[in-house]
All heavy atoms as a GROMACS GRO file, in nm:
protein
  587
    1MET      N    1   0.085  -0.117   0.000
    1MET     CA    2   0.000   0.000   0.000
    1MET      C    3   0.090   0.123   0.000
    1MET      O    4   0.186   0.133   0.074
    1MET     CB    5  -0.090  -0.001   0.124
    1MET     CG    6  -0.170   0.124   0.137
    1MET     SD    7  -0.296   0.121   0.265
    1MET     CE    8  -0.199   0.130   0.413
    2LEU      N    9   0.057   0.219  -0.083
    2LEU     CA   10   0.128   0.345  -0.091
    2LEU      C   11   0.034   0.454  -0.046
    2LEU      O   12  -0.079   0.463  -0.091
    2LEU     CB   13   0.173   0.369  -0.235
    2LEU     CG   14   0.258   0.493  -0.260
    2LEU    CD1   15   0.388   0.487  -0.180
    2LEU    CD2   16   0.289   0.504  -0.407
    3PHE      N   17   0.079   0.536   0.048
    3PHE     CA   18  -0.006   0.640   0.104
    3PHE      C   19   0.073   0.770   0.111
    3PHE      O   20   0.176   0.778   0.176
    3PHE     CB   21  -0.051   0.597   0.244
    3PHE     CG   22  -0.145   0.694   0.309
    3PHE    CD1   23  -0.276   0.701   0.269
    3PHE    CD2   24  -0.101   0.778   0.409
    3PHE    CE1   25  -0.363   0.790   0.328
    3PHE    CE2   26  -0.186   0.868   0.468
    3PHE     CZ   27  -0.317   0.874   0.428
    4TRP      N   28   0.024   0.874   0.044
    4TRP     CA   29   0.089   1.005   0.044
    4TRP      C   30   0.000   1.103   0.120
    4TRP      O   31  -0.117   1.123   0.086
    4TRP     CB   32   0.107   1.057  -0.099
    4TRP     CG   33   0.202   0.976  -0.179
    4TRP    CD1   34   0.175   0.862  -0.249
    4TRP    CD2   35   0.341   1.000  -0.196
    4TRP    NE1   36   0.286   0.814  -0.310
    4TRP    CE2   37   0.392   0.899  -0.279
    4TRP    CE3   38   0.429   1.098  -0.150
    4TRP    CZ2   39   0.524   0.891  -0.316
    4TRP    CZ3   40   0.560   1.091  -0.189
    4TRP    CH2   41   0.606   0.989  -0.271
    5SER      N   42   0.055   1.166   0.224
    5SER     CA   43  -0.022   1.262   0.301
    5SER      C   44   0.072   1.351   0.381
    5SER      O   45   0.180   1.309   0.420
    5SER     CB   46  -0.117   1.189   0.397
    5SER     OG   47  -0.184   1.282   0.478
    6THR      N   48   0.028   1.474   0.406
    6THR     CA   49   0.105   1.563   0.493
    6THR      C   50   0.069   1.541   0.639
    6THR      O   51   0.137   1.590   0.728
    6THR     CB   52   0.079   1.711   0.456
    6THR    OG1   53  -0.061   1.736   0.468
    6THR    CG2   54   0.126   1.740   0.316
    7VAL      N   55  -0.037   1.465   0.662
    7VAL     CA   56  -0.079   1.432   0.798
    7VAL      C   57   0.009   1.318   0.849
    7VAL      O   58   0.031   1.220   0.777
    7VAL     CB   59  -0.228   1.391   0.801
    7VAL    CG1   60  -0.273   1.354   0.940
    7VAL    CG2   61  -0.315   1.501   0.743
    8PRO      N   62   0.059   1.327   0.972
    8PRO     CA   63   0.143   1.219   1.024
    8PRO      C   64   0.070   1.085   1.026
    8PRO      O   65  -0.050   1.078   1.056
    8PRO     CB   66   0.174   1.264   1.168
    8PRO     CG   67   0.150   1.411   1.168
    8PRO     CD   68   0.044   1.437   1.066
    9PRO      N   69   0.140   0.978   0.991
    9PRO     CA   70   0.078   0.845   0.983
    9PRO      C   71   0.010   0.802   1.113
    9PRO      O   72  -0.092   0.735   1.111
    9PRO     CB   73   0.192   0.751   0.949
    9PRO     CG   74   0.301   0.837   0.899
    9PRO     CD   75   0.281   0.973   0.954
   10GLU      N   76   0.065   0.841   1.229
   10GLU     CA   77   0.004   0.799   1.355
   10GLU      C   78  -0.135   0.860   1.375
   10GLU      O   79  -0.219   0.804   1.443
   10GLU     CB   80   0.094   0.830   1.475
   10GLU     CG   81   0.136   0.974   1.490
   10GLU     CD   82   0.263   1.010   1.414
   10GLU    OE1   83   0.315   0.927   1.338
   10GLU    OE2   84   0.310   1.122   1.433
   11HIS      N   85  -0.162   0.972   1.309
   11HIS     CA   86  -0.297   1.030   1.315
   11HIS      C   87  -0.390   0.966   1.213
   11HIS      O   88  -0.508   0.942   1.241
   11HIS     CB   89  -0.292   1.182   1.290
   11HIS     CG   90  -0.223   1.258   1.397
   11HIS    ND1   91  -0.268   1.262   1.528
   11HIS    CD2   92  -0.111   1.333   1.396
   11HIS    CE1   93  -0.188   1.335   1.600
   11HIS    NE2   94  -0.091   1.380   1.522
   12VAL      N   95  -0.338   0.938   1.097
   12VAL     CA   96  -0.420   0.879   0.991
   12VAL      C   97  -0.460   0.737   1.026
   12VAL      O   98  -0.575   0.698   1.010
   12VAL     CB   99  -0.344   0.880   0.856
   12VAL    CG1  100  -0.420   0.806   0.750
   12VAL    CG2  101  -0.316   1.023   0.813
   13PHE      N  102  -0.366   0.658   1.077
   13PHE     CA  103  -0.390   0.517   1.102
   13PHE      C  104  -0.424   0.486   1.248
   13PHE      O  105  -0.424   0.370   1.288
   13PHE     CB  106  -0.271   0.434   1.057
   13PHE     CG  107  -0.246   0.444   0.910
   13PHE    CD1  108  -0.134   0.508   0.861
   13PHE    CD2  109  -0.336   0.390   0.819
   13PHE    CE1  110  -0.111   0.517   0.724
   13PHE    CE2  111  -0.314   0.399   0.683
   13PHE     CZ  112  -0.201   0.463   0.636
   14ASP      N  113  -0.454   0.587   1.328
   14ASP     CA  114  -0.490   0.566   1.468
   14ASP      C  115  -0.615   0.479   1.478
   14ASP      O  116  -0.720   0.511   1.424
   14ASP     CB  117  -0.514   0.700   1.536
   14ASP     CG  118  -0.539   0.686   1.685
   14ASP    OD1  119  -0.477   0.597   1.746
   14ASP    OD2  120  -0.623   0.762   1.738
   15GLY      N  121  -0.604   0.366   1.545
   15GLY     CA  122  -0.716   0.274   1.563
   15GLY      C  123  -0.741   0.180   1.446
   15GLY      O  124  -0.829   0.097   1.451
   16TYR      N  125  -0.660   0.193   1.340
   16TYR     CA  126  -0.679   0.109   1.220
   16TYR      C  127  -0.668  -0.040   1.252
   16TYR      O  128  -0.745  -0.120   1.201
   16TYR     CB  129  -0.576   0.148   1.115
   16TYR     CG  130  -0.589   0.074   0.984
   16TYR    CD1  131  -0.689   0.108   0.894
   16TYR    CD2  132  -0.502  -0.028   0.951
   16TYR    CE1  133  -0.702   0.041   0.774
   16TYR    CE2  134  -0.514  -0.096   0.831
   16TYR     CZ  135  -0.614  -0.061   0.743
   16TYR     OH  136  -0.627  -0.127   0.625
   17ASP      N  137  -0.575  -0.077   1.339
   17ASP     CA  138  -0.555  -0.217   1.372
   17ASP      C  139  -0.658  -0.270   1.471
   17ASP      O  140  -0.664  -0.389   1.498
   17ASP     CB  141  -0.414  -0.239   1.426
   17ASP     CG  142  -0.383  -0.152   1.547
   17ASP    OD1  143  -0.452  -0.050   1.566
   17ASP    OD2  144  -0.289  -0.186   1.621
   18LYS      N  145  -0.743  -0.183   1.523
   18LYS     CA  146  -0.844  -0.226   1.619
   18LYS      C  147  -0.983  -0.239   1.557
   18LYS      O  148  -1.078  -0.275   1.624
   18LYS     CB  149  -0.849  -0.127   1.736
   18LYS     CG  150  -0.720  -0.129   1.819
   18LYS     CD  151  -0.721  -0.018   1.920
   18LYS     CE  152  -0.592  -0.012   1.998
   18LYS     NZ  153  -0.475   0.020   1.922
   19GLN      N  154  -0.996  -0.210   1.429
   19GLN     CA  155  -1.125  -0.220   1.362
   19GLN      C  156  -1.163  -0.367   1.344
   19GLN      O  157  -1.077  -0.451   1.316
   19GLN     CB  158  -1.121  -0.154   1.225
   19GLN     CG  159  -1.110  -0.005   1.232
   19GLN     CD  160  -1.106   0.058   1.092
   19GLN    OE1  161  -1.082  -0.010   0.993
   19GLN    NE2  162  -1.132   0.187   1.086
   20THR      N  163  -1.290  -0.394   1.359
   20THR     CA  164  -1.339  -0.530   1.335
   20THR      C  165  -1.450  -0.523   1.231
   20THR      O  166  -1.523  -0.425   1.222
   20THR     CB  167  -1.394  -0.594   1.464
   20THR    OG1  168  -1.499  -0.512   1.515
   20THR    CG2  169  -1.286  -0.608   1.570
   21TYR      N  170  -1.457  -0.626   1.152
   21TYR     CA  171  -1.558  -0.634   1.047
   21TYR      C  172  -1.634  -0.764   1.060
   21TYR      O  173  -1.580  -0.865   1.101
   21TYR     CB  174  -1.492  -0.626   0.909
   21TYR     CG  175  -1.416  -0.498   0.887
   21TYR    CD1  176  -1.278  -0.493   0.902
   21TYR    CD2  177  -1.483  -0.382   0.852
   21TYR    CE1  178  -1.210  -0.375   0.882
   21TYR    CE2  179  -1.415  -0.264   0.832
   21TYR     CZ  180  -1.277  -0.261   0.847
   21TYR     OH  181  -1.210  -0.143   0.829
   22ASN      N  182  -1.759  -0.761   1.022
   22ASN     CA  183  -1.844  -0.878   1.028
   22ASN      C  184  -1.862  -0.934   0.886
   22ASN      O  185  -1.974  -0.953   0.840
   22ASN     CB  186  -1.979  -0.838   1.090
   22ASN     CG  187  -2.066  -0.958   1.116
   22ASN    OD1  188  -2.018  -1.068   1.130
   22ASN    ND2  189  -2.196  -0.938   1.118
   23TRP      N  190  -1.753  -0.952   0.815
   23TRP     CA  191  -1.758  -0.998   0.677
   23TRP      C  192  -1.754  -1.150   0.670
   23TRP      O  193  -1.683  -1.215   0.746
   23TRP     CB  194  -1.642  -0.941   0.598
   23TRP     CG  195  -1.640  -0.793   0.586
   23TRP    CD1  196  -1.742  -0.707   0.616
   23TRP    CD2  197  -1.532  -0.712   0.542
   23TRP    NE1  198  -1.703  -0.577   0.593
   23TRP    CE2  199  -1.575  -0.578   0.546
   23TRP    CE3  200  -1.404  -0.739   0.499
   23TRP    CZ2  201  -1.494  -0.472   0.509
   23TRP    CZ3  202  -1.324  -0.634   0.462
   23TRP    CH2  203  -1.368  -0.501   0.466
   24VAL      N  204  -1.831  -1.206   0.578
   24VAL     CA  205  -1.833  -1.350   0.556
   24VAL      C  206  -1.827  -1.378   0.406
   24VAL      O  207  -1.871  -1.295   0.325
   24VAL     CB  208  -1.958  -1.418   0.616
   24VAL    CG1  209  -1.958  -1.408   0.766
   24VAL    CG2  210  -2.085  -1.358   0.562
   25GLU      N  211  -1.773  -1.492   0.369
   25GLU     CA  212  -1.775  -1.534   0.228
   25GLU      C  213  -1.912  -1.593   0.197
   25GLU      O  214  -1.969  -1.667   0.278
   25GLU     CB  215  -1.666  -1.638   0.202
   25GLU     CG  216  -1.528  -1.579   0.194
   25GLU     CD  217  -1.425  -1.680   0.147
   25GLU    OE1  218  -1.462  -1.784   0.088
   25GLU    OE2  219  -1.306  -1.654   0.171
   26HIS      N  220  -1.961  -1.558   0.081
   26HIS     CA  221  -2.095  -1.606   0.039
   26HIS      C  222  -2.092  -1.624  -0.112
   26HIS      O  223  -2.019  -1.555  -0.182
   26HIS     CB  224  -2.200  -1.503   0.080
   26HIS     CG  225  -2.340  -1.544   0.053
   26HIS    ND1  226  -2.399  -1.654   0.112
   26HIS    CD2  227  -2.435  -1.491  -0.027
   26HIS    CE1  228  -2.523  -1.665   0.070
   26HIS    NE2  229  -2.548  -1.568  -0.015
   27GLU      N  230  -2.170  -1.716  -0.162
   27GLU     CA  231  -2.176  -1.741  -0.306
   27GLU      C  232  -2.318  -1.717  -0.357
   27GLU      O  233  -2.414  -1.770  -0.300
   27GLU     CB  234  -2.132  -1.884  -0.337
   27GLU     CG  235  -2.109  -1.908  -0.483
   27GLU     CD  236  -2.039  -2.040  -0.508
   27GLU    OE1  237  -1.943  -2.072  -0.436
   27GLU    OE2  238  -2.082  -2.110  -0.602
   28VAL      N  239  -2.329  -1.637  -0.460
   28VAL     CA  240  -2.458  -1.606  -0.522
   28VAL      C  241  -2.447  -1.637  -0.670
   28VAL      O  242  -2.366  -1.576  -0.741
   28VAL     CB  243  -2.496  -1.457  -0.503
   28VAL    CG1  244  -2.625  -1.425  -0.575
   28VAL    CG2  245  -2.508  -1.423  -0.356
   29GLY      N  246  -2.524  -1.732  -0.718
   29GLY     CA  247  -2.523  -1.767  -0.860
   29GLY      C  248  -2.386  -1.809  -0.911
   29GLY      O  249  -2.350  -1.777  -1.023
   30GLY      N  250  -2.308  -1.877  -0.827
   30GLY     CA  251  -2.176  -1.922  -0.867
   30GLY      C  252  -2.068  -1.817  -0.854
   30GLY      O  253  -1.952  -1.842  -0.890
   31VAL      N  254  -2.101  -1.700  -0.802
   31VAL     CA  255  -2.003  -1.592  -0.784
   31VAL      C  256  -1.971  -1.581  -0.635
   31VAL      O  257  -2.058  -1.549  -0.554
   31VAL     CB  258  -2.056  -1.458  -0.837
   31VAL    CG1  259  -1.957  -1.347  -0.814
   31VAL    CG2  260  -2.093  -1.469  -0.984
   32LYS      N  261  -1.845  -1.608  -0.601
   32LYS     CA  262  -1.804  -1.599  -0.461
   32LYS      C  263  -1.773  -1.453  -0.430
   32LYS      O  264  -1.711  -1.382  -0.508
   32LYS     CB  265  -1.680  -1.683  -0.436
   32LYS     CG  266  -1.645  -1.696  -0.288
   32LYS     CD  267  -1.522  -1.779  -0.266
   32LYS     CE  268  -1.562  -1.925  -0.267
   32LYS     NZ  269  -1.452  -2.012  -0.221
   33MET      N  270  -1.822  -1.409  -0.312
   33MET     CA  271  -1.803  -1.269  -0.273
   33MET      C  272  -1.789  -1.257  -0.123
   33MET      O  273  -1.824  -1.348  -0.048
   33MET     CB  274  -1.920  -1.184  -0.322
   33MET     CG  275  -2.055  -1.234  -0.281
   33MET     SD  276  -2.192  -1.143  -0.354
   33MET     CE  277  -2.188  -1.195  -0.525
   34LEU      N  278  -1.738  -1.143  -0.081
   34LEU     CA  279  -1.727  -1.109   0.059
   34LEU      C  280  -1.842  -1.015   0.090
   34LEU      O  281  -1.858  -0.914   0.022
   34LEU     CB  282  -1.593  -1.040   0.084
   34LEU     CG  283  -1.541  -1.031   0.225
   34LEU    CD1  284  -1.524  -1.171   0.285
   34LEU    CD2  285  -1.408  -0.960   0.226
   35VAL      N  286  -1.925  -1.049   0.188
   35VAL     CA  287  -2.044  -0.970   0.219
   35VAL      C  288  -2.048  -0.937   0.368
   35VAL      O  289  -1.985  -1.003   0.450
   35VAL     CB  290  -2.174  -1.044   0.179
   35VAL    CG1  291  -2.180  -1.071   0.031
   35VAL    CG2  292  -2.191  -1.173   0.257
   36GLU      N  293  -2.125  -0.834   0.399
   36GLU     CA  294  -2.147  -0.794   0.537
   36GLU      C  295  -2.296  -0.807   0.566
   36GLU      O  296  -2.378  -0.734   0.509
   36GLU     CB  297  -2.102  -0.649   0.557
   36GLU     CG  298  -2.120  -0.599   0.697
   36GLU     CD  299  -2.069  -0.458   0.714
   36GLU    OE1  300  -2.056  -0.385   0.613
   36GLU    OE2  301  -2.042  -0.420   0.827
   37PRO      N  302  -2.336  -0.901   0.655
   37PRO     CA  303  -2.478  -0.918   0.686
   37PRO      C  304  -2.537  -0.787   0.739
   37PRO      O  305  -2.474  -0.715   0.815
   37PRO     CB  306  -2.478  -1.026   0.794
   37PRO     CG  307  -2.352  -1.102   0.771
   37PRO     CD  308  -2.252  -0.999   0.724
   38MET      N  309  -2.660  -0.759   0.697
   38MET     CA  310  -2.727  -0.635   0.736
   38MET      C  311  -2.813  -0.661   0.858
   38MET      O  312  -2.902  -0.746   0.855
   38MET     CB  313  -2.812  -0.584   0.619
   38MET     CG  314  -2.732  -0.553   0.495
   38MET     SD  315  -2.834  -0.514   0.352
   38MET     CE  316  -2.909  -0.362   0.403
   39GLN      N  317  -2.788  -0.586   0.964
   39GLN     CA  318  -2.866  -0.603   1.087
   39GLN      C  319  -3.007  -0.548   1.069
   39GLN      O  320  -3.102  -0.600   1.127
   39GLN     CB  321  -2.797  -0.532   1.203
   39GLN     CG  322  -2.666  -0.594   1.240
   39GLN     CD  323  -2.597  -0.519   1.353
   39GLN    OE1  324  -2.637  -0.410   1.390
   39GLN    NE2  325  -2.492  -0.580   1.405
   40GLU      N  326  -3.022  -0.443   0.988
   40GLU     CA  327  -3.154  -0.383   0.969
   40GLU      C  328  -3.244  -0.467   0.878
   40GLU      O  329  -3.364  -0.447   0.876
   40GLU     CB  330  -3.142  -0.240   0.916
   40GLU     CG  331  -3.074  -0.226   0.782
   40GLU     CD  332  -2.922  -0.216   0.788
   40GLU    OE1  333  -2.863  -0.230   0.894
   40GLU    OE2  334  -2.863  -0.196   0.680
   41GLN      N  335  -3.185  -0.558   0.800
   41GLN     CA  336  -3.261  -0.647   0.711
   41GLN      C  337  -3.208  -0.788   0.727
   41GLN      O  338  -3.121  -0.831   0.651
   41GLN     CB  339  -3.247  -0.604   0.565
   41GLN     CG  340  -3.332  -0.487   0.524
   41GLN     CD  341  -3.319  -0.464   0.375
   41GLN    OE1  342  -3.210  -0.439   0.324
   41GLN    NE2  343  -3.430  -0.473   0.305
   42PRO      N  344  -3.257  -0.863   0.825
   42PRO     CA  345  -3.210  -1.001   0.843
   42PRO      C  346  -3.230  -1.084   0.715
   42PRO      O  347  -3.332  -1.072   0.649
   42PRO     CB  348  -3.297  -1.054   0.957
   42PRO     CG  349  -3.343  -0.932   1.030
   42PRO     CD  350  -3.356  -0.825   0.924
   43GLY      N  351  -3.130  -1.166   0.684
   43GLY     CA  352  -3.138  -1.249   0.564
   43GLY      C  353  -3.077  -1.184   0.442
   43GLY      O  354  -3.068  -1.245   0.337
   44TYR      N  355  -3.034  -1.058   0.454
   44TYR     CA  356  -2.972  -0.987   0.343
   44TYR      C  357  -2.833  -0.941   0.384
   44TYR      O  358  -2.802  -0.928   0.503
   44TYR     CB  359  -3.054  -0.865   0.302
   44TYR     CG  360  -3.180  -0.901   0.229
   44TYR    CD1  361  -3.298  -0.929   0.298
   44TYR    CD2  362  -3.183  -0.910   0.090
   44TYR    CE1  363  -3.414  -0.964   0.233
   44TYR    CE2  364  -3.298  -0.944   0.023
   44TYR     CZ  365  -3.413  -0.972   0.095
   44TYR     OH  366  -3.527  -1.006   0.028
   45ALA      N  367  -2.749  -0.919   0.285
   45ALA     CA  368  -2.612  -0.874   0.310
   45ALA      C  369  -2.571  -0.773   0.204
   45ALA      O  370  -2.623  -0.773   0.093
   45ALA     CB  371  -2.516  -0.991   0.309
   46ARG      N  372  -2.478  -0.688   0.239
   46ARG     CA  373  -2.423  -0.588   0.147
   46ARG      C  374  -2.290  -0.641   0.092
   46ARG      O  375  -2.206  -0.689   0.167
   46ARG     CB  376  -2.400  -0.457   0.224
   46ARG     CG  377  -2.357  -0.342   0.138
   46ARG     CD  378  -2.359  -0.210   0.214
   46ARG     NE  379  -2.498  -0.173   0.246
   46ARG     CZ  380  -2.551  -0.173   0.368
   46ARG    NH1  381  -2.478  -0.207   0.472
   46ARG    NH2  382  -2.676  -0.138   0.388
   47ILE      N  383  -2.273  -0.633  -0.038
   47ILE     CA  384  -2.151  -0.681  -0.102
   47ILE      C  385  -2.035  -0.588  -0.068
   47ILE      O  386  -2.045  -0.466  -0.086
   47ILE     CB  387  -2.167  -0.691  -0.255
   47ILE    CG1  388  -2.278  -0.789  -0.290
   47ILE    CG2  389  -2.035  -0.731  -0.321
   47ILE    CD1  390  -2.313  -0.794  -0.438
   48VAL      N  391  -1.926  -0.647  -0.022
   48VAL     CA  392  -1.805  -0.571   0.009
   48VAL      C  393  -1.708  -0.580  -0.109
   48VAL      O  394  -1.656  -0.479  -0.155
   48VAL     CB  395  -1.737  -0.624   0.138
   48VAL    CG1  396  -1.606  -0.552   0.164
   48VAL    CG2  397  -1.831  -0.610   0.256
   49ARG      N  398  -1.686  -0.703  -0.158
   49ARG     CA  399  -1.597  -0.724  -0.273
   49ARG      C  400  -1.623  -0.861  -0.334
   49ARG      O  401  -1.672  -0.951  -0.267
   49ARG     CB  402  -1.451  -0.710  -0.234
   49ARG     CG  403  -1.402  -0.822  -0.146
   49ARG     CD  404  -1.265  -0.804  -0.090
   49ARG     NE  405  -1.168  -0.780  -0.194
   49ARG     CZ  406  -1.038  -0.777  -0.173
   49ARG    NH1  407  -0.989  -0.797  -0.055
   49ARG    NH2  408  -0.956  -0.755  -0.272
   50LEU      N  409  -1.588  -0.873  -0.459
   50LEU     CA  410  -1.600  -1.002  -0.528
   50LEU      C  411  -1.470  -1.080  -0.512
   50LEU      O  412  -1.362  -1.022  -0.513
   50LEU     CB  413  -1.630  -0.982  -0.676
   50LEU     CG  414  -1.762  -0.915  -0.711
   50LEU    CD1  415  -1.780  -0.911  -0.862
   50LEU    CD2  416  -1.880  -0.982  -0.646
   51LEU      N  417  -1.482  -1.211  -0.501
   51LEU     CA  418  -1.366  -1.299  -0.490
   51LEU      C  419  -1.358  -1.392  -0.609
   51LEU      O  420  -1.286  -1.491  -0.608
   51LEU     CB  421  -1.374  -1.381  -0.360
   51LEU     CG  422  -1.385  -1.300  -0.231
   51LEU    CD1  423  -1.408  -1.394  -0.113
   51LEU    CD2  424  -1.262  -1.216  -0.210
   52CYS      N  425  -1.431  -1.362  -0.713
   52CYS     CA  426  -1.444  -1.446  -0.832
   52CYS      C  427  -1.339  -1.405  -0.937
   52CYS      O  428  -1.321  -1.286  -0.962
   52CYS     CB  429  -1.585  -1.429  -0.888
   52CYS     SG  430  -1.615  -1.525  -1.036
   53PRO      N  431  -1.273  -1.501  -1.000
   53PRO     CA  432  -1.174  -1.466  -1.103
   53PRO      C  433  -1.234  -1.434  -1.240
   53PRO      O  434  -1.162  -1.387  -1.328
   53PRO     CB  435  -1.086  -1.590  -1.110
   53PRO     CG  436  -1.177  -1.702  -1.071
   53PRO     CD  437  -1.271  -1.644  -0.970
   54ASN      N  438  -1.364  -1.456  -1.257
   54ASN     CA  439  -1.427  -1.434  -1.387
   54ASN      C  440  -1.452  -1.284  -1.410
   54ASN      O  441  -1.529  -1.222  -1.336
   54ASN     CB  442  -1.559  -1.510  -1.394
   54ASN     CG  443  -1.626  -1.499  -1.528
   54ASN    OD1  444  -1.582  -1.427  -1.616
   54ASN    ND2  445  -1.734  -1.572  -1.545
   55PRO      N  446  -1.392  -1.222  -1.512
   55PRO     CA  447  -1.410  -1.079  -1.537
   55PRO      C  448  -1.555  -1.040  -1.565
   55PRO      O  449  -1.596  -0.929  -1.533
   55PRO     CB  450  -1.324  -1.052  -1.660
   55PRO     CG  451  -1.235  -1.167  -1.676
   55PRO     CD  452  -1.300  -1.283  -1.607
   56GLN      N  453  -1.635  -1.131  -1.620
   56GLN     CA  454  -1.775  -1.100  -1.648
   56GLN      C  455  -1.854  -1.071  -1.520
   56GLN      O  456  -1.949  -0.994  -1.523
   56GLN     CB  457  -1.841  -1.216  -1.725
   56GLN     CG  458  -1.794  -1.230  -1.867
   56GLN     CD  459  -1.833  -1.108  -1.950
   56GLN    OE1  460  -1.933  -1.042  -1.927
   56GLN    NE2  461  -1.752  -1.079  -2.050
   57SER      N  462  -1.814  -1.132  -1.411
   57SER     CA  463  -1.883  -1.110  -1.284
   57SER      C  464  -1.873  -0.964  -1.240
   57SER      O  465  -1.964  -0.909  -1.178
   57SER     CB  466  -1.825  -1.200  -1.175
   57SER     OG  467  -1.844  -1.335  -1.210
   58TYR      N  468  -1.761  -0.901  -1.270
   58TYR     CA  469  -1.738  -0.762  -1.229
   58TYR      C  470  -1.819  -0.665  -1.314
   58TYR      O  471  -1.839  -0.551  -1.275
   58TYR     CB  472  -1.589  -0.728  -1.238
   58TYR     CG  473  -1.508  -0.802  -1.134
   58TYR    CD1  474  -1.461  -0.931  -1.158
   58TYR    CD2  475  -1.478  -0.743  -1.013
   58TYR    CE1  476  -1.388  -0.999  -1.062
   58TYR    CE2  477  -1.405  -0.810  -0.917
   58TYR     CZ  478  -1.360  -0.938  -0.942
   58TYR     OH  479  -1.290  -1.006  -0.846
   59LEU      N  480  -1.865  -0.709  -1.430
   59LEU     CA  481  -1.945  -0.623  -1.518
   59LEU      C  482  -2.093  -0.630  -1.486
   59LEU      O  483  -2.171  -0.548  -1.534
   59LEU     CB  484  -1.921  -0.662  -1.664
   59LEU     CG  485  -1.778  -0.645  -1.714
   59LEU    CD1  486  -1.766  -0.700  -1.856
   59LEU    CD2  487  -1.736  -0.500  -1.707
   60ASN      N  488  -2.134  -0.724  -1.404
   60ASN     CA  489  -2.274  -0.739  -1.367
   60ASN      C  490  -2.309  -0.634  -1.261
   60ASN      O  491  -2.253  -0.634  -1.152
   60ASN     CB  492  -2.298  -0.879  -1.312
   60ASN     CG  493  -2.443  -0.908  -1.284
   60ASN    OD1  494  -2.524  -0.817  -1.267
   60ASN    ND2  495  -2.477  -1.036  -1.278
   61PRO      N  496  -2.403  -0.542  -1.290
   61PRO     CA  497  -2.438  -0.437  -1.193
   61PRO      C  498  -2.499  -0.493  -1.064
   61PRO      O  499  -2.495  -0.426  -0.961
   61PRO     CB  500  -2.537  -0.349  -1.268
   61PRO     CG  501  -2.583  -0.426  -1.384
   61PRO     CD  502  -2.478  -0.530  -1.415
   62ASN      N  503  -2.552  -0.614  -1.068
   62ASN     CA  504  -2.607  -0.675  -0.947
   62ASN      C  505  -2.498  -0.718  -0.849
   62ASN      O  506  -2.526  -0.745  -0.733
   62ASN     CB  507  -2.693  -0.797  -0.982
   62ASN     CG  508  -2.814  -0.760  -1.062
   62ASN    OD1  509  -2.870  -0.652  -1.045
   62ASN    ND2  510  -2.855  -0.848  -1.151
   63HIS      N  511  -2.375  -0.726  -0.897
   63HIS     CA  512  -2.263  -0.767  -0.813
   63HIS      C  513  -2.175  -0.650  -0.771
   63HIS      O  514  -2.064  -0.670  -0.720
   63HIS     CB  515  -2.177  -0.871  -0.885
   63HIS     CG  516  -2.250  -0.996  -0.918
   63HIS    ND1  517  -2.215  -1.078  -1.021
   63HIS    CD2  518  -2.357  -1.055  -0.859
   63HIS    CE1  519  -2.297  -1.180  -1.027
   63HIS    NE2  520  -2.386  -1.168  -0.928
   64ALA      N  521  -2.221  -0.529  -0.790
   64ALA     CA  522  -2.141  -0.411  -0.755
   64ALA      C  523  -2.130  -0.398  -0.603
   64ALA      O  524  -2.225  -0.426  -0.530
   64ALA     CB  525  -2.205  -0.286  -0.812
   65PRO      N  526  -2.012  -0.360  -0.553
   65PRO     CA  527  -1.997  -0.337  -0.409
   65PRO      C  528  -2.102  -0.236  -0.360
   65PRO      O  529  -2.128  -0.136  -0.426
   65PRO     CB  530  -1.855  -0.281  -0.396
   65PRO     CG  531  -1.784  -0.337  -0.515
   65PRO     CD  532  -1.887  -0.340  -0.625
   66GLY      N  533  -2.163  -0.267  -0.246
   66GLY     CA  534  -2.268  -0.183  -0.191
   66GLY      C  535  -2.407  -0.236  -0.223
   66GLY      O  536  -2.504  -0.198  -0.157
   67SER      N  537  -2.417  -0.322  -0.323
   67SER     CA  538  -2.545  -0.383  -0.357
   67SER      C  539  -2.583  -0.484  -0.249
   67SER      O  540  -2.499  -0.537  -0.179
   67SER     CB  541  -2.539  -0.456  -0.491
   67SER     OG  542  -2.506  -0.366  -0.593
   68THR      N  543  -2.712  -0.512  -0.240
   68THR     CA  544  -2.756  -0.610  -0.142
   68THR      C  545  -2.792  -0.741  -0.210
   68THR      O  546  -2.837  -0.744  -0.324
   68THR     CB  547  -2.881  -0.560  -0.064
   68THR    OG1  548  -2.983  -0.529  -0.156
   68THR    CG2  549  -2.848  -0.438   0.018
   69VAL      N  550  -2.765  -0.851  -0.140
   69VAL     CA  551  -2.796  -0.985  -0.188
   69VAL      C  552  -2.866  -1.062  -0.077
   69VAL      O  553  -2.851  -1.031   0.041
   69VAL     CB  554  -2.670  -1.063  -0.232
   69VAL    CG1  555  -2.607  -1.000  -0.356
   69VAL    CG2  556  -2.569  -1.073  -0.120
   70ARG      N  557  -2.943  -1.159  -0.118
   70ARG     CA  558  -3.012  -1.244  -0.021
   70ARG      C  559  -2.914  -1.351   0.027
   70ARG      O  560  -2.844  -1.412  -0.054
   70ARG     CB  561  -3.133  -1.307  -0.088
   70ARG     CG  562  -3.226  -1.374   0.007
   70ARG     CD  563  -3.359  -1.400  -0.065
   70ARG     NE  564  -3.448  -1.471   0.022
   70ARG     CZ  565  -3.526  -1.413   0.113
   70ARG    NH1  566  -3.524  -1.283   0.124
   70ARG    NH2  567  -3.602  -1.485   0.192
   71MET      N  568  -2.910  -1.374   0.157
   71MET     CA  569  -2.815  -1.470   0.214
   71MET      C  570  -2.862  -1.615   0.202
   71MET      O  571  -2.781  -1.705   0.200
   71MET     CB  572  -2.790  -1.438   0.362
   71MET     CG  573  -2.710  -1.313   0.385
   71MET     SD  574  -2.538  -1.331   0.339
   71MET     CE  575  -2.479  -1.441   0.466
   72TYR      N  576  -2.991  -1.639   0.195
   72TYR     CA  577  -3.040  -1.778   0.195
   72TYR      C  578  -3.114  -1.809   0.070
   72TYR      O  579  -3.173  -1.732   0.007
   72TYR     CB  580  -3.130  -1.802   0.316
   72TYR     CG  581  -3.064  -1.763   0.445
   72TYR    CD1  582  -3.100  -1.647   0.511
   72TYR    CD2  583  -2.964  -1.841   0.497
   72TYR    CE1  584  -3.039  -1.611   0.629
   72TYR    CE2  585  -2.902  -1.804   0.615
   72TYR     CZ  586  -2.940  -1.690   0.681
   72TYR     OH  587  -2.878  -1.654   0.798
   0.00000   0.00000   0.00000
């Protein structure tokens, strides 16, 4: 990772190593992705990133990061 800033790194990255995420791997239609379950909508998750090597999966607007998918 390359990071350019005039702000000292200890201010920028303060607490960075203490962050926790509730991300899980999930597969939708044969596309593996990293998702974050939504507490406000049980059974649904928000896409964080795709883990699929197929370039066509990245062109599908339904698989865009931030989109919601059904978990079950």
